[in-house]
C-alpha positions as CSV (number, residue, x, y, z in Angstrom):
1,X,6.3,8.8,30.1
2,X,4.8,12.2,30.5
3,X,3.8,13.5,27.2
4,X,6.5,16.3,25.9
5,X,9.0,14.1,27.9
6,X,12.4,14.5,25.6
7,X,11.5,16.7,23.4
8,X,11.7,20.0,26.1
9,X,7.7,20.6,27.0
10,X,7.0,20.8,30.1
11,X,4.2,18.3,31.6
12,X,1.1,20.5,32.4
13,X,0.5,21.1,36.3
14,X,-3.2,20.9,37.3
15,X,-4.4,21.4,40.7
16,X,-7.1,19.0,41.6
17,X,-9.6,20.6,43.9
18,X,-12.1,18.6,46.4
19,X,-13.0,17.7,50.3
20,X,-10.6,15.3,50.6
21,X,-12.1,14.0,53.8
22,X,-15.6,13.0,52.1
23,X,-14.5,12.0,48.9
24,X,-11.1,10.7,49.0
25,X,-11.5,7.9,46.5
26,X,-13.1,9.5,43.9
27,X,-10.2,12.6,44.3
28,X,-7.0,10.0,44.6
29,X,-8.6,8.3,41.3
30,X,-9.0,11.7,39.3
31,X,-5.2,12.1,40.5
32,X,-4.2,9.2,39.0
33,X,-5.8,9.9,35.3
34,X,-4.1,13.5,35.3
35,X,-1.1,11.6,35.6
36,X,-2.0,9.1,33.0
37,X,-3.1,11.7,30.8
38,X,0.2,13.4,31.2
39,X,-0.5,16.3,33.4
40,X,1.0,16.5,37.0
41,X,-1.4,16.5,39.6
42,X,-0.9,19.0,42.5
43,X,-4.0,18.0,45.2
44,X,-5.9,21.3,47.3
45,X,-7.9,20.2,50.0
46,X,-10.7,21.8,50.8
47,X,-12.3,19.0,54.2
48,X,-13.4,21.2,57.3
49,X,-13.9,19.0,59.7
50,X,-11.7,15.8,58.6
51,X,-8.8,15.0,56.7
52,X,-7.5,13.0,53.7
53,X,-5.9,10.1,53.7
54,X,-3.2,11.2,51.4
55,X,-0.6,14.3,51.8
56,X,-2.2,17.1,50.1
57,X,0.5,19.7,48.4
58,X,-1.7,22.4,49.7
59,X,-4.0,21.5,52.5
60,X,-6.9,23.1,54.3
61,X,-4.8,25.1,56.6
62,X,-2.7,26.6,53.7
63,X,-6.2,27.6,52.4
64,X,-7.8,29.2,55.4
65,X,-4.5,31.0,56.0
66,X,-4.9,32.5,52.1
67,X,-8.5,33.4,53.4
68,X,-7.0,35.4,56.6
69,X,-8.3,32.9,59.2
70,X,-7.5,29.4,60.5
71,X,-9.6,26.2,60.2
72,X,-10.5,26.4,64.1
73,X,-12.4,29.7,63.1
74,X,-13.9,28.6,60.6
75,X,-15.4,25.7,61.9
76,X,-16.6,28.1,64.8
77,X,-18.0,30.4,62.0
78,X,-21.3,29.7,62.7
79,X,-22.5,26.7,59.8
80,X,-21.5,25.1,56.8
81,X,-22.7,28.2,54.6
82,X,-20.4,30.4,56.0
83,X,-17.4,27.7,56.6
84,X,-17.7,26.4,53.2
85,X,-17.9,30.5,51.9
86,X,-14.3,31.0,53.8
87,X,-12.8,28.3,52.0
88,X,-14.2,29.0,48.7
89,X,-12.2,32.4,49.2
90,X,-9.1,31.1,50.5
91,X,-9.5,28.6,47.7
92,X,-9.7,30.9,45.5
93,X,-6.8,33.6,46.4
94,X,-4.7,30.9,46.9
95,X,-5.2,29.5,43.4
96,X,-4.6,32.8,41.7
97,X,-1.5,33.3,44.1
98,X,-0.1,29.5,42.3
99,X,-1.2,30.8,38.9
100,X,0.4,34.1,39.1
101,X,3.1,32.4,40.0
102,X,3.3,30.2,37.1
103,X,3.3,26.8,39.8
104,X,-0.3,25.4,38.0
105,X,-1.6,25.7,34.2
106,X,-5.2,25.0,35.1
107,X,-7.2,22.7,37.6
108,X,-10.2,20.5,38.2
109,X,-12.4,20.9,41.2
110,X,-15.0,17.9,42.0
111,X,-18.3,18.4,44.2
112,X,-21.9,18.6,44.6
113,X,-23.4,21.7,45.3
114,X,-21.0,22.3,48.1
115,X,-18.1,21.8,46.4
116,X,-19.6,23.4,43.3
117,X,-20.5,26.6,45.0
118,X,-16.7,27.0,45.4
119,X,-15.3,25.9,42.3
120,X,-17.3,28.7,40.8
121,X,-15.6,31.4,42.8
122,X,-12.1,29.4,42.3
123,X,-12.8,29.5,38.4
124,X,-13.8,33.5,38.5
125,X,-9.8,34.2,40.1
126,X,-8.5,33.1,37.3
127,X,-7.8,34.9,34.1
128,X,-9.7,33.7,30.3
129,X,-7.4,31.2,28.7
130,X,-6.7,29.2,32.0
131,X,-8.4,25.3,32.0
132,X,-11.3,25.3,34.3
133,X,-12.6,22.3,34.3
134,X,-15.6,21.1,37.3
135,X,-17.1,18.0,37.6
136,X,-20.2,18.9,39.3
137,X,-24.1,16.9,40.4
138,X,-25.5,20.2,39.0
139,X,-23.7,21.0,35.8
140,X,-25.8,23.3,33.3
141,X,-28.1,23.4,36.3
142,X,-30.5,26.8,36.3
143,X,-29.1,26.6,40.3
144,X,-26.0,28.4,38.9
145,X,-26.1,32.2,38.4
146,X,-24.8,33.2,35.1
147,X,-22.8,36.2,36.7
148,X,-20.8,33.6,38.9
149,X,-20.1,31.3,35.7
150,X,-16.6,32.2,34.6
151,X,-16.3,32.9,30.9
152,X,-14.3,29.5,29.8
153,X,-15.6,27.3,32.2
154,X,-16.3,23.5,31.4
155,X,-18.5,21.0,33.4
156,X,-19.2,17.5,33.3
157,X,-22.5,15.9,34.9
158,X,-20.7,13.9,38.3
159,X,-22.6,11.5,37.0
160,X,-23.2,8.1,39.6
161,X,-21.0,10.8,41.9
162,X,-22.7,9.9,45.4
163,X,-21.1,7.6,47.6
164,X,-17.7,6.0,46.3
165,X,-16.5,5.3,42.7
166,X,-18.9,3.1,40.2
167,X,-18.2,2.3,36.7
168,X,-20.5,5.7,35.8
169,X,-18.4,7.4,38.0
170,X,-15.2,6.4,36.5
171,X,-16.3,7.1,33.1
172,X,-16.9,11.2,34.3
173,X,-14.1,11.4,36.0
174,X,-11.9,10.5,33.7
175,X,-13.4,12.3,30.5
176,X,-12.8,15.0,32.3
177,X,-9.2,14.6,34.0
178,X,-8.0,13.9,30.0
179,X,-10.1,17.2,29.5
180,X,-8.0,19.6,31.5
181,X,-5.1,17.9,30.7
182,X,-5.4,18.2,26.7
183,X,-6.6,21.9,27.5
184,X,-3.6,23.1,29.4
185,X,-1.5,21.0,26.9
186,X,-2.6,22.4,23.8
187,X,-5.1,25.6,24.4
188,X,-3.8,29.2,23.5
189,X,-4.5,32.4,25.8
190,X,-5.8,34.8,23.8
191,X,-2.8,36.7,22.2
192,X,-4.0,40.0,20.9
193,X,-1.9,41.8,18.4
194,X,-4.5,44.8,17.7
195,X,-7.0,46.7,19.6
196,X,-9.8,44.2,20.2
197,X,-13.3,45.7,20.3
198,X,-15.8,43.9,22.0
199,X,-19.4,44.1,20.1
200,X,-22.6,41.9,21.4
201,X,-25.2,40.8,18.4
202,X,-28.1,37.8,18.4
203,X,-27.4,36.3,15.0
204,X,-27.9,37.2,11.5
205,X,-31.5,36.3,10.9
206,X,-32.5,39.4,14.1
207,X,-29.5,41.7,13.9
208,X,-28.1,42.0,10.7
209,X,-25.5,44.7,11.2
210,X,-22.4,42.9,11.8
211,X,-22.2,42.0,8.0
212,X,-21.0,45.4,7.2
213,X,-19.5,46.1,10.5
214,X,-17.2,43.7,11.1
215,X,-15.5,43.6,7.7
216,X,-15.5,47.9,8.1
217,X,-13.6,47.4,11.7
218,X,-11.2,44.9,10.3
219,X,-10.3,47.1,7.4
220,X,-9.8,49.7,9.9
221,X,-7.3,47.4,11.8
222,X,-9.2,46.4,14.7
223,X,-10.1,42.5,16.1
224,X,-13.9,42.4,16.5
225,X,-15.0,39.6,18.8
226,X,-18.5,39.0,18.8
227,X,-20.9,37.9,21.7
228,X,-24.0,35.9,21.0
229,X,-26.9,37.6,23.5
230,X,-28.1,34.4,24.4
231,X,-27.2,34.7,28.1
232,X,-24.0,33.5,28.5
233,X,-22.2,35.5,25.5
234,X,-23.6,38.6,27.4
235,X,-21.5,37.1,30.9
236,X,-18.7,36.7,28.6
237,X,-18.6,40.1,27.4
238,X,-19.1,41.5,30.5
239,X,-16.5,40.0,32.0
240,X,-14.1,40.7,29.8
241,X,-14.9,44.3,29.8
242,X,-14.8,44.3,33.6
243,X,-11.0,43.8,33.0
244,X,-10.6,46.0,30.6
245,X,-9.9,43.7,27.8
246,X,-11.3,46.0,25.2
247,X,-10.4,49.2,23.5
248,X,-13.9,49.7,23.2
249,X,-17.4,48.2,23.1
250,X,-20.1,48.3,20.7
251,X,-23.2,46.6,22.7
252,X,-25.7,46.9,20.2
253,X,-28.1,43.8,21.3
254,X,-29.4,44.0,24.9
255,X,-32.0,41.3,24.9
256,X,-30.4,40.1,28.0
257,X,-30.9,43.2,29.9
258,X,-34.6,43.0,29.1
259,X,-35.1,39.2,29.6
260,X,-33.6,39.4,33.2
261,X,-36.0,42.4,33.8
262,X,-38.7,39.9,32.7
263,X,-37.5,36.8,35.0
264,X,-36.4,35.0,31.7
265,X,-33.9,31.8,32.1
266,X,-31.7,33.7,29.1
267,X,-30.3,36.2,31.2
268,X,-26.4,37.2,31.7
269,X,-27.1,38.4,35.1
270,X,-28.4,41.9,36.8
271,X,-25.0,43.3,35.7
272,X,-25.7,43.5,32.3
273,X,-24.2,46.7,30.8
274,X,-22.8,47.8,33.6
275,X,-19.1,46.6,33.5
276,X,-17.8,48.5,30.7
277,X,-19.0,51.7,31.7
278,X,-17.6,50.7,35.4
279,X,-14.3,50.2,33.8
280,X,-14.2,53.3,32.2
281,X,-14.1,51.5,28.3
282,X,-15.3,53.3,25.7
283,X,-19.2,52.0,24.7
284,X,-21.7,52.8,21.8
285,X,-24.3,51.3,23.3
286,X,-27.7,50.5,20.9
287,X,-31.2,49.1,21.8
288,X,-31.3,46.2,19.4
289,X,-33.8,43.2,20.1
290,X,-34.9,44.8,23.8
291,X,-38.7,44.3,22.7
292,X,-38.3,40.9,22.7
293,X,-38.7,38.2,25.4
294,X,-36.7,34.9,25.4
295,X,-38.8,32.1,26.7
296,X,-37.7,27.9,26.0
297,X,-39.7,27.1,23.0
298,X,-40.5,23.5,24.6
299,X,-42.5,25.2,27.4
300,X,-45.9,26.3,27.4
301,X,-45.9,30.0,26.3
302,X,-46.2,31.6,30.6
303,X,-50.1,32.8,31.2
304,X,-48.5,36.4,31.4
305,X,-47.2,36.7,28.0
306,X,-50.2,34.4,26.5
307,X,-51.9,37.4,24.9
308,X,-48.5,38.8,23.2
309,X,-47.1,38.1,19.4
310,X,-44.6,35.3,19.1
311,X,-42.0,34.3,17.1
312,X,-40.3,30.6,17.5
313,X,-37.1,30.8,16.4
314,X,-36.4,27.0,16.7
315,X,-37.1,23.9,19.1
316,X,-34.9,25.8,21.8
317,X,-35.9,29.5,22.0
318,X,-39.0,31.1,21.2
319,X,-39.8,35.2,21.9
320,X,-42.9,37.1,22.8
321,X,-42.8,40.8,22.7
322,X,-42.8,43.5,25.8
323,X,-45.7,45.5,24.9
324,X,-45.4,49.1,25.6
325,X,-45.6,49.8,29.6
326,X,-43.0,46.9,29.5
327,X,-40.5,48.7,26.9
328,X,-40.6,51.9,29.0
329,X,-39.7,50.3,31.8
330,X,-36.5,49.0,29.9
331,X,-35.8,52.3,28.5
332,X,-35.4,53.7,32.3
333,X,-33.7,50.7,33.3
334,X,-31.0,51.1,30.2
335,X,-30.5,54.8,31.2
336,X,-29.7,54.0,34.9
337,X,-27.5,51.9,33.9
338,X,-25.9,54.1,31.1
339,X,-25.4,56.8,34.4
340,X,-23.1,54.6,35.7
341,X,-20.5,54.8,33.5
342,X,-17.1,56.4,34.1
343,X,-16.0,56.8,30.4
344,X,-17.2,58.1,27.3
345,X,-20.2,56.6,26.0
346,X,-22.6,57.4,23.3
347,X,-26.0,55.9,22.6
348,X,-27.8,55.1,18.8
349,X,-31.3,55.3,19.0
350,X,-33.0,54.3,15.9
351,X,-36.5,54.8,15.8
352,X,-37.1,52.9,12.7
353,X,-36.7,49.5,14.4
354,X,-34.9,47.2,16.7
355,X,-34.4,43.8,15.3
356,X,-35.8,42.3,12.0
357,X,-39.3,41.2,13.1
358,X,-40.5,44.3,14.5
359,X,-40.7,45.5,10.4
360,X,-44.1,46.3,8.8
361,X,-45.3,42.7,7.5
362,X,-43.3,41.2,10.1
363,X,-44.7,39.2,13.4
364,X,-43.5,41.4,16.0
365,X,-44.5,44.5,14.4
366,X,-45.9,46.7,16.6
367,X,-45.6,50.4,15.9
368,X,-47.3,51.9,19.0
369,X,-45.0,50.2,21.2
370,X,-41.7,50.9,19.5
371,X,-42.7,54.4,19.5
372,X,-43.7,54.4,23.7
373,X,-39.8,53.2,24.0
374,X,-38.1,55.3,21.9
375,X,-40.1,58.3,23.9
376,X,-39.4,57.0,27.0
377,X,-35.4,56.3,26.1
378,X,-35.8,60.1,24.9
379,X,-36.1,61.2,28.5
380,X,-33.7,58.9,29.9
381,X,-30.4,58.6,28.1
382,X,-28.7,60.4,31.3
383,X,-26.3,63.4,30.8
384,X,-23.2,62.0,31.0
385,X,-24.1,59.8,27.4
386,X,-24.2,61.5,24.0
387,X,-27.6,60.5,22.4
388,X,-27.5,59.9,18.8
389,X,-30.8,59.6,16.8
390,X,-31.2,57.8,12.9
391,X,-34.5,57.6,11.8
392,X,-33.3,54.3,10.1
393,X,-33.7,50.5,11.5
394,X,-30.6,48.8,13.3
395,X,-30.5,46.6,10.2
396,X,-29.9,50.3,8.2
397,X,-26.8,50.8,6.3
398,X,-27.5,54.3,8.6
399,X,-27.2,52.2,11.7
400,X,-23.6,51.0,10.9
401,X,-22.5,54.7,9.5
402,X,-23.3,56.1,12.3
403,X,-21.6,54.0,14.8
404,X,-18.6,54.2,12.6
405,X,-18.4,57.5,12.6
406,X,-18.8,57.4,16.1
407,X,-16.2,55.2,16.5
408,X,-13.9,57.2,14.1
409,X,-14.5,60.4,16.1
410,X,-12.9,58.7,19.0
411,X,-9.6,57.1,17.2
412,X,-9.3,60.7,16.1
413,X,-9.6,62.5,19.3
414,X,-7.5,59.4,21.1
415,X,-10.4,58.2,22.8
416,X,-9.7,54.5,21.3
417,X,-6.3,53.7,20.2
418,X,-5.7,53.6,16.1
419,X,-6.1,50.4,14.7
420,X,-2.9,48.2,13.5
421,X,-3.0,46.3,10.4
422,X,-1.8,42.8,9.9
423,X,1.2,43.8,8.2
424,X,2.2,46.2,10.8
425,X,1.6,43.9,14.0
426,X,3.8,41.2,12.3
427,X,6.3,43.5,11.6
């Protein structure tokens, strides 16, 4: 008996995605495991040249039609890359259509690089809170660009995943199937009862403004969602902002932007600091930790940073600092991104420092390089952005006070909706 049977609870319907012509054994095993876990498997076939030995609920012709084309046209498109790109477009559109119609509660996809490429598009087509699971031979690989990873994507390595089923492969596939069914059954989609403010930060040891800022916003009746800017945190902030999921954004930790410009692997993608502005979401921005470039602590410091101050945060993460020239380039990049904003935007420039370890007596203290950034930033703030300069440090009370004064003024002016107290929200 499936989970929830006899209790009125509907069994979660899971879309199982893969190329049935080449991976039929694995996909059929997954179908059985989804059912065994209490879900209802629905097969979506993304084969191009062949056909699966089973009858899928959604065949390859339906996928092609969703992309506005046909399988013969896809076969004739040129090569395997163009063919799978078209199938990815169709699979993403069809999956979204099924979700919007209430016909699926989550999906699981199987693939190597081809199938993973397709599955990433499918995941991005669905909103936050819909279970998305990818079984991949390149799970967690640096081949996956941050901007293509959905904010709540779950992955597991398709261990032993070539040339049919084996005990190692079955273990990975069964775990994945149980996980996606469980997530669909007990997961909670975001249930917003107060205006949400998205805030970026970098942990209490580096940026401490959240200690005072969060309770102040809570008291004003806002839900604060804080994103740790170590790559995927900033990606999540950007994705939700793009969907206008915030009443306002306080983007105070921009280290991922500096990382991206310095070719660090700790990046959120090329569009960091762009999506809230493009979506017209009111945003207050500050340059938290832009002087630091993250590097894996378990690798040698890159030669180009060999003479720069270095801070080991832990055994995973270390940081070097940009020189004055690099910081000027970062300031110009921030200004260019702020110029894209279509909504109210303010920039707070703390001339006393922008992260914990740049203060006097700390290992990353470089006052001349900080001054170079401040001077360039003053010139780079575009005309559509209100510049607010404070003499204090970003971790000072003066910074929090300035951020709250801008925010409160926007509430008074109707730019940001008023907060809702918990009593009013539950009434």
